[in-house]
C-alpha positions in Angstrom: 120.9 108.9 83.5 117.6 109.6 81.8 117.1 111.9 78.8 115.9 114.9 80.9 119.0 114.7 83.1 121.2 114.4 80.0 119.7 117.6 78.6 120.4 119.6 81.9 124.1 118.7 82.2 126.3 121.5 81.1 123.4 123.9 80.9 123.4 127.3 82.5 120.6 127.9 85.0 118.0 130.3 83.5 118.8 129.6 79.8 115.8 128.9 77.6 115.3 125.2 76.9 115.3 126.0 73.2 118.6 127.8 73.3 120.9 126.2 70.7 123.9 127.0 72.9 122.8 126.6 76.5 126.4 126.2 77.9 128.7 128.6 79.6 129.9 131.7 77.8 133.5 133.0 77.7 134.4 135.7 80.2 131.7 134.7 82.7 132.1 133.1 86.2 130.1 130.0 87.0 129.5 127.7 89.9 128.2 124.1 89.6 125.0 123.3 91.5 125.4 119.9 93.3 122.5 117.8 94.5 118.8 118.7 94.6 116.5 119.5 91.6 119.1 121.6 89.8 122.0 119.2 90.1 124.6 119.6 87.3 123.4 123.0 86.2 125.8 125.9 86.1 124.9 129.2 87.8 126.3 132.4 86.4 127.6 134.5 89.3 129.3 137.1 87.1 129.0 140.5 88.8 127.8 139.1 92.2 129.2 140.8 95.2 131.5 138.8 97.5 128.7 138.9 100.2 126.1 137.6 97.7 128.4 134.7 96.7 129.0 133.8 100.4 125.3 133.8 101.1 124.3 131.4 98.3 121.1 131.5 96.4 117.4 130.6 96.4 116.7 129.6 92.8 113.2 129.3 91.3 112.4 125.9 90.0 109.3 123.8 89.3 111.3 120.6 90.0 111.6 121.0 93.8 109.3 119.9 96.6 107.0 122.9 96.3 106.5 122.8 92.5 105.9 125.9 90.5 107.0 129.0 92.3 109.2 127.0 94.7 112.9 127.6 95.3 115.9 125.3 95.6 118.4 126.6 98.1 122.2 126.3 97.3 125.1 127.3 99.5 128.8 127.5 98.6 130.8 124.4 99.5 133.5 125.2 102.1 136.9 125.0 100.4 135.4 124.6 96.9 134.2 128.0 95.7 133.1 126.7 92.3 130.6 124.1 93.7 127.4 125.0 95.6 125.5 122.3 97.5 121.8 121.9 97.7 120.5 122.5 101.3 116.7 122.1 100.7 113.7 123.5 99.1 111.6 126.5 100.1 108.1 127.7 99.0 
C-alpha cells in the first residue's frame, strides 16, 4: 500500500485532507466504500432516507476515469448493508 492509500484508509469521504481527525464520529452511521477510486473510505449516511440508501450514490472525485468533476458510482452490497461496491465511473 502506498502512502496516499494509507492516508485514505479510515477517512470519511468529504472530510478535508488537513482535518486532524478525519475518522468517523460517534453517533453517525457509515458505510465502507469498496473498490474503485474511493476504496476504503467511509461514507456518512446519517439522515439518509431508506430509499436513498437503497439507491446508492454518485460521489464526486478527481480520482476516477473522468478526472475533476467526475463521479464514482457505489451501490449497497446485497446482504451487507455496511459495504457499498463500486460499479463504475460517470462524467
